[in-house]
MIPAVEX-326368 format. One line per 8 residues: number of its first residue (from 1); for each residue x, y, z of C-alpha. Coordinates in steps of 0.2 Angstrom, whole numbers, always signed. Layout:
REM MIPAVEX-326368
NUM) X/Y/Z | ...
REM end
This chain:
REM MIPAVEX-326368
1) -135/-90/+520 | -131/-73/+529 | -145/-62/+535 | -149/-45/+544 | -165/-39/+550 | -174/-28/+563 | -180/-43/+571 | -178/-62/+569
9) -187/-78/+577 | -180/-96/+576 | -190/-111/+579 | -177/-124/+584 | -189/-139/+580 | -195/-133/+563 | -178/-124/+560 | -187/-110/+552
17) -183/-92/+554 | -194/-76/+553 | -186/-61/+548 | -195/-44/+550 | -190/-26/+546 | -176/-21/+534 | -172/-39/+529 | -156/-42/+520
25) -154/-60/+515 | -137/-66/+505 | -133/-82/+497 | -114/-85/+498 | -103/-97/+488 | -92/-108/+498 | -78/-96/+494 | -88/-83/+502
33) -93/-74/+486 | -111/-66/+486 | -122/-76/+473 | -139/-67/+477 | -145/-54/+488 | -164/-53/+493 | -170/-37/+502 | -188/-38/+509
41) -199/-31/+523 | -201/-49/+529 | -195/-66/+525 | -196/-84/+530 | -182/-96/+530 | -183/-114/+531 | -166/-121/+535 | -173/-139/+533
49) -180/-138/+516 | -167/-124/+511 | -181/-113/+504 | -186/-94/+506 | -203/-88/+506 | -207/-70/+503 | -225/-65/+508 | -224/-47/+502
57) -215/-36/+490 | -196/-40/+488 | -180/-36/+477 | -167/-49/+472 | -150/-45/+464 | -138/-57/+456 | -125/-54/+443 | -138/-55/+429
65) -149/-41/+435 | -162/-35/+448 | -179/-44/+450 | -194/-36/+459 | -208/-46/+465 | -225/-45/+474 | -221/-62/+483 | -212/-77/+478
73) -203/-93/+483 | -184/-97/+482 | -177/-115/+484 | -159/-110/+487 | -153/-128/+487 | -158/-130/+469 | -157/-112/+464 | -175/-112/+458
81) -190/-104/+462 | -206/-95/+457 | -211/-76/+458 | -228/-69/+457 | -230/-51/+448 | -212/-51/+443 | -202/-38/+435 | -183/-41/+430
89) -171/-26/+424 | -157/-34/+414 | -146/-22/+404 | -158/-9/+395 | -173/-23/+397 | -188/-23/+407 | -197/-40/+408 | -213/-42/+417
97) -223/-58/+421 | -239/-62/+431 | -230/-78/+436 | -211/-81/+435 | -201/-97/+436 | -184/-99/+436 | -168/-109/+440 | -149/-108/+438
105) -150/-104/+419 | -167/-96/+413 | -182/-87/+419 | -199/-91/+411 | -212/-78/+411 | -231/-81/+409 | -244/-67/+403 | -228/-57/+400
113) -223/-41/+393 | -206/-34/+388 | -200/-16/+385 | -184/-6/+383 | -192/+11/+388 | -187/+17/+407 | -204/+27/+408 | -219/+22/+418
121) -230/+18/+409 | -220/+13/+396 | -221/+21/+377 | -221/+4/+370 | -221/-14/+376 | -222/-31/+369 | -236/-42/+377 | -233/-60/+376
129) -241/-76/+382 | -224/-83/+387 | -205/-77/+387 | -191/-88/+390 | -175/-78/+396 | -158/-85/+396 | -148/-70/+404 | -131/-65/+394
137) -137/-77/+380 | -155/-73/+373 | -174/-71/+375 | -187/-81/+365 | -206/-74/+366 | -222/-82/+360 | -238/-75/+353 | -233/-57/+355
145) -243/-40/+351 | -233/-24/+349 | -242/-10/+359 | -239/+10/+356 | -245/+15/+373 | -261/+6/+374 | -264/+4/+356 | -259/-13/+348
153) -250/-10/+332 | -246/-27/+324 | -244/-45/+330 | -229/-57/+329 | -229/-76/+332 | -212/-76/+338 | -198/-64/+343 | -180/-69/+347
161) -166/-58/+352 | -148/-61/+357 | -141/-53/+373 | -122/-53/+373 | -119/-71/+368 | -128/-83/+356 | -132/-80/+338 | -140/-63/+333
169) -157/-62/+325 | -165/-47/+319 | -182/-42/+311 | -186/-27/+302 | -203/-22/+294 | -206/-8/+281 | -224/-3/+279 | -228/+9/+264
177) -237/+13/+248 | -232/+15/+229 | -242/+19/+214 | -239/+3/+206 | -239/-11/+220 | -251/-2/+231 | -249/-4/+251 | -235/-16/+256
185) -226/-21/+270 | -208/-28/+268 | -200/-39/+281 | -182/-44/+285 | -176/-58/+294 | -158/-58/+299 | -149/-73/+308 | -130/-74/+311
193) -126/-91/+310 | -108/-90/+316 | -94/-76/+314 | -93/-82/+296 | -110/-84/+290 | -125/-74/+290 | -142/-77/+282 | -157/-66/+278
201) -175/-69/+274 | -187/-58/+265 | -206/-59/+265 | -216/-45/+258 | -235/-43/+253 | -240/-31/+240 | -259/-27/+240 | -259/-26/+221
209) -245/-39/+216 | -245/-52/+228 | -233/-61/+241 | -213/-60/+237 | -200/-70/+245 | -183/-70/+244 | -166/-70/+255 | -147/-67/+256
217) -133/-77/+259 | -116/-71/+265 | -100/-80/+269 | -83/-74/+273 | -67/-82/+278 | -52/-72/+277 | -40/-77/+263 | -51/-92/+259
225) -68/-89/+253 | -80/-72/+250 | -96/-78/+244 | -113/-69/+242 | -130/-73/+234 | -148/-66/+236 | -163/-71/+227 | -181/-65/+226
233) -197/-71/+217 | -215/-66/+216 | -230/-72/+206 | -239/-56/+203 | -259/-57/+201 | -264/-61/+184 | -247/-68/+178 | -243/-85/+174
241) -224/-85/+176 | -214/-78/+192 | -203/-62/+191 | -187/-65/+199 | -169/-58/+203 | -154/-68/+206 | -137/-58/+211 | -120/-62/+220
249) -105/-71/+216 | -90/-79/+225 | -71/-78/+227 | -63/-95/+233 | -44/-100/+235 | -40/-118/+233 | -27/-127/+244 | -11/-132/+236
257) -12/-149/+228 | +5/-153/+233 | +18/-145/+243 | +32/-145/+228 | +18/-136/+218 | +21/-116/+222 | +6/-110/+211 | -9/-102/+218
265) -26/-109/+212 | -44/-99/+215 | -60/-98/+207 | -71/-83/+206 | -89/-79/+199 | -102/-66/+198 | -119/-65/+191 | -134/-52/+189
273) -148/-61/+183 | -166/-54/+181 | -182/-61/+173 | -185/-45/+165 | -177/-27/+162 | -190/-19/+174 | -188/-31/+189 | -177/-21/+199
281) -186/-5/+195 | -202/-13/+202 | -195/-20/+218 | -178/-13/+222 | -178/+5/+220 | -162/+9/+228 | -152/-3/+219 | -142/+7/+206
289) -145/-8/+192 | -164/-4/+195 | -165/+3/+177 | -151/-8/+171 | -153/-15/+153 | -143/-30/+154 | -140/-46/+165 | -123/-54/+165
297) -114/-69/+172 | -96/-76/+173 | -85/-89/+181 | -67/-92/+180 | -53/-103/+186 | -36/-96/+189 | -18/-103/+191 | -5/-89/+196
305) +13/-93/+198 | +27/-81/+201 | +29/-79/+183 | +13/-83/+173 | -7/-81/+175 | -19/-94/+167 | -37/-91/+167 | -51/-103/+161
313) -68/-93/+161 | -85/-91/+154 | -95/-76/+151 | -112/-70/+145 | -122/-55/+144 | -139/-50/+138 | -146/-34/+134 | -164/-27/+133
321) -172/-31/+117 | -176/-16/+107 | -191/-24/+100 | -199/-28/+116 | -194/-19/+134 | -199/-34/+143 | -187/-46/+134 | -167/-49/+132
329) -158/-54/+118 | -140/-61/+119 | -127/-48/+117 | -111/-59/+119 | -106/-76/+126 | -89/-83/+128 | -88/-102/+134 | -75/-107/+137
337) -61/-93/+136 | -43/-98/+140 | -32/-82/+144 | -13/-84/+147 | -2/-69/+153 | +17/-68/+158 | +26/-56/+170 | +40/-47/+161
345) +55/-59/+159 | +73/-60/+151 | +78/-71/+137 | +97/-77/+136 | +102/-63/+148 | +97/-50/+135 | +96/-32/+141 | +77/-32/+137
353) +61/-37/+145 | +48/-49/+136 | +30/-52/+139 | +16/-63/+132 | -3/-61/+134 | -15/-71/+123 | -32/-79/+123 | -42/-91/+115
361) -62/-92/+115 | -77/-100/+109 | -88/-84/+107 | -106/-78/+99 | -106/-59/+95 | -122/-50/+94 | -130/-52/+77 | -121/-69/+74
369) -130/-84/+74 | -115/-96/+79 | -102/-97/+89 | -84/-93/+83 | -67/-100/+88 | -55/-87/+89 | -38/-81/+99 | -26/-69/+99
377) -7/-68/+106 | +5/-54/+108 | +23/-54/+112 | +31/-38/+117 | +49/-34/+120 | +52/-18/+130 | +66/-7/+139 | +67/+7/+150
385) +82/+19/+146 | +84/+34/+158 | +91/+47/+146 | +94/+60/+161 | +89/+63/+178 | +71/+69/+174 | +69/+61/+156 | +65/+42/+153
393) +62/+34/+137 | +52/+17/+136 | +53/+10/+118 | +44/-7/+114 | +40/-17/+100 | +27/-31/+98 | +20/-44/+86 | +2/-49/+88
401) -6/-64/+80 | -25/-67/+77 | -34/-82/+72 | -51/-86/+67 | -55/-105/+65 | -69/-110/+53 | -85/-115/+61 | -96/-113/+45
409) -94/-123/+29 | -92/-105/+18 | -78/-99/+28 | -61/-104/+30 | -47/-102/+44 | -40/-85/+45 | -24/-80/+52 | -21/-61/+54
417) -4/-54/+60 | +0/-37/+67 | +17/-28/+71 | +22/-12/+78 | +29/-3/+92 | +29/+12/+104 | +40/+24/+111 | +36/+35/+127
425) +46/+50/+133 | +42/+55/+151 | +47/+71/+159 | +46/+70/+178 | +45/+84/+191 | +39/+85/+209 | +24/+95/+202 | +19/+82/+189
433) +24/+73/+172 | +23/+75/+154 | +21/+61/+142 | +24/+60/+124 | +20/+44/+115 | +21/+38/+99 | +11/+22/+94 | +13/+12/+76
441) +2/-4/+73 | +1/-12/+55 | -11/-26/+50 | -5/-41/+38 | -16/-49/+25 | -26/-64/+31 | -15/-79/+29 | -1/-69/+21
449) +16/-61/+28 | +14/-45/+18 | +5/-29/+23 | -14/-29/+20 | -13/-14/+7 | -28/-19/-2 | -40/-14/+13 | -48/+1/+14
457) -36/+8/+28 | -21/+0/+19 | -18/-10/+35 | -14/+6/+45 | -22/+2/+61 | -13/+15/+72 | +0/+29/+68 | -2/+42/+81
465) +6/+55/+92 | -1/+57/+110 | +2/+70/+124 | -3/+67/+141 | +0/+81/+154 | -3/+79/+174 | +0/+92/+186 | -2/+89/+205
473) +6/+105/+213 | -2/+100/+230 | -8/+85/+238 | -26/+90/+236 | -27/+95/+219 | -22/+90/+201 | -25/+95/+183 | -23/+82/+169
481) -25/+85/+149 | -22/+72/+135 | -26/+71/+116 | -18/+62/+100 | -15/+66/+83 | -19/+53/+70 | -3/+52/+57 | -12/+38/+46
489) -11/+44/+28 | -23/+32/+19 | -37/+45/+20 | -37/+64/+18 | -43/+74/+34 | -40/+91/+40 | -28/+95/+55 | -44/+97/+67
497) -51/+81/+62 | -35/+71/+65 | -35/+77/+82 | -43/+66/+95 | -55/+75/+108 | -46/+84/+121 | -49/+78/+138 | -46/+88/+152
505) -50/+86/+171 | -46/+95/+187 | -49/+90/+205 | -47/+101/+220 | -51/+98/+238 | -47/+114/+248 | -52/+106/+265 | -58/+90/+271
513) -77/+94/+270 | -76/+101/+251 | -73/+91/+235 | -73/+99/+217 | -71/+89/+202 | -75/+94/+183 | -70/+85/+166 | -73/+90/+148
521) -72/+82/+131 | -68/+94/+117 | -68/+88/+98 | -59/+101/+88 | -68/+96/+73 | -85/+95/+80 | -85/+105/+96 | -89/+101/+115
529) -93/+81/+117 | -96/+80/+136 | -94/+91/+151 | -97/+83/+168 | -94/+92/+185 | -97/+87/+203 | -95/+96/+220 | -98/+89/+237
537) -97/+98/+254 | -101/+94/+272 | -101/+78/+283 | -108/+63/+285 | -125/+71/+290 | -124/+87/+285 | -119/+89/+266 | -123/+96/+249
545) -119/+89/+233 | -121/+95/+215 | -119/+86/+199 | -120/+94/+181 | -118/+85/+164 | -120/+90/+147 | -118/+77/+131 | -117/+82/+113
553) -130/+67/+109 | -142/+80/+119 | -133/+96/+117 | -146/+108/+122 | -150/+98/+139 | -140/+99/+155 | -143/+86/+167 | -142/+91/+185
561) -142/+81/+200 | -143/+88/+218 | -140/+78/+235 | -143/+86/+252 | -142/+81/+269 | -147/+93/+284 | -155/+96/+300 | -168/+111/+298
569) -160/+119/+313 | -147/+115/+324 | -155/+107/+338 | -169/+99/+327 | -173/+80/+331 | -176/+78/+312 | -163/+75/+299 | -167/+74/+281
577) -159/+67/+265 | -164/+73/+248 | -160/+68/+230 | -165/+80/+215 | -163/+74/+197 | -168/+83/+182 | -167/+88/+163 | -166/+107/+160
585) -165/+116/+143 | -161/+134/+146 | -168/+148/+135 | -164/+164/+141 | -159/+162/+159 | -169/+162/+171 | -180/+155/+158 | -181/+137/+153
593) -189/+129/+137 | -190/+113/+146 | -188/+108/+164 | -192/+91/+170 | -188/+80/+185 | -184/+63/+182 | -183/+58/+200 | -186/+66/+217
601) -183/+58/+233 | -181/+62/+251 | -178/+54/+268 | -182/+60/+285 | -174/+52/+300 | -181/+55/+319 | -175/+47/+334 | -188/+46/+348
609) -185/+40/+366 | -187/+22/+361 | -187/+22/+343 | -177/+26/+327 | -188/+30/+313 | -184/+33/+294 | -198/+40/+282 | -194/+39/+263
617) -203/+47/+248 | -198/+43/+230 | -204/+48/+214 | -195/+43/+197 | -199/+38/+180 | -206/+23/+176 | -221/+24/+186 | -213/+24/+203
625) -222/+34/+216 | -218/+26/+233 | -218/+30/+251 | -213/+19/+265 | -207/+21/+284 | -196/+10/+295 | -197/+10/+314 | -181/+2/+324
633) -182/+0/+342 | -167/+6/+350 | -164/-11/+360 | -161/-18/+341 | -145/-6/+341 | -130/-17/+337 | -119/-19/+354 | -103/-20/+343
641) -97/-18/+325 | -101/-32/+314 | -86/-34/+303 | -95/-47/+292 | -109/-35/+288 | -99/-20/+284 | -86/-30/+274 | -100/-38/+264
649) -108/-22/+259 | -92/-13/+255 | -88/-28/+244 | -103/-33/+236 | -116/-18/+237 | -106/-3/+240 | -122/+8/+236 | -132/+1/+251
657) -132/+13/+265 | -123/+9/+281 | -134/-1/+293 | -147/-5/+280 | -152/-23/+277 | -158/-23/+259 | -159/-12/+244
REM end
């Protein structure tokens, strides 16, 4: 120990030193490094018991932080002690305790409180019966009450938070109200098991519906495995069955079976399963599949070499039953299905490229009550011929064989062949390209090697000329137009009827903060089919987006979608995001026959001294009238970029907002 003081007294019999006035007491390592510094008005040091007593106010500093105490006792031989009315400053946190005991690794606070507010009195605090603090690792608080000023807001049994090292745990709460579910509070609990694994738990209370529970699991190991699964279930009041959702998938690369095998083996799966079509719309409103009328699942195993890709898979899809909106009906199922493809290859050193693709499956289509065994394979021979510096010809021919194996006594096996070819002429320039393509496909009679002339289409499946113009005068703009002309002669049709819709699209980004896009589909026989346009301007926080769409299925109506992000004024602490989607039928502008919003939503953001807040209001067809708010303490701000969170969000749920922990 080393000390400085205005006055000092030493008792050689008891080996006690009394220090008074501007006391500085240092604990030093054997190498002379300062371990602790105690500053006080007076101190008593007992060199025999290696203890220090502070009878009045003191301050103690070490590499973990600063401790203030009303009085205290320190055993520097064992690096342990007790502080009365202690206050500990570490990073941006303030820990207080009526009694604080400590040792080399930890502090235990009794009748404690915690805040990250640097005001006195603080704007908020967490009062706890006990807090265990492990500096640079974590703290754990029991029996806590959150106070806003002097007002108790809510109660937490346990709070855990990492502090630099350890495994992050974050809890979030979303109180709110919506017309269907009544008052609700949604809670999320996120735990980072290790750099590759993260789990979340959901616990929700809906006043009119009951308690919902769920969770999410993420695992990511580079080049080896990417997995995600989320589940949710709720037994609503008055219902005898659960409502539930299960989403996710995986990609997994297998190790080589032996060193002599150069092939790669991997498996992947995807599933989006829900108990009924309205499930997401009732409980997960920001999910883009909220009103999706289907559920589906698939799993596949793949073997890939330098020359071939072999894939064994199963897939199923259910769609909303037209007869009952709360039910599904099977739309398609394939189990199993085998796909085989090759990369282009040469045969006998001939100057052409060959490729093969085919599949065989056991499938059940919509409206068919039994499974069908069927397959198809196509062999293609192609060649690329440079005709000049700017013109390239790409001719190809193929033979396609389909087979349907009998699965019912009333039917027999059917082998149906097809043959044909294509020729593409491409003209290339720096500003773009022009493609002219001719395609021909002829179908054979079932189980015969002759053209299917007895069929209504005379076996003429394709005979067309197509054009595709692509112009890109600058890197920030392009124009594209494409159409085709049907040459088949088995039926009589006008010139305009033989032309496929002319599809044109244009994109222009005059600057980094402005994108313009439009696409139109025009049928020469029946008129315009569809028009879609989108304009986006601005940055991350201040932006404007406008979408416009018109379809021939509802030709009078225009679907408009607007998105906004702005601050009411430049120095405003509030920030807003809004979405407006509506259907408008114009009469004589500015008059409308019909003008109806089918979705309105606004989100407000405001950062306070200690909090970040978000306020959401949403009105949407399907009975959605919802409000909720989210308050996040700034002490929960991440201290570093979470690559697992961000990569998982981009891969599995790109619609999820950055920083959001659920949909």
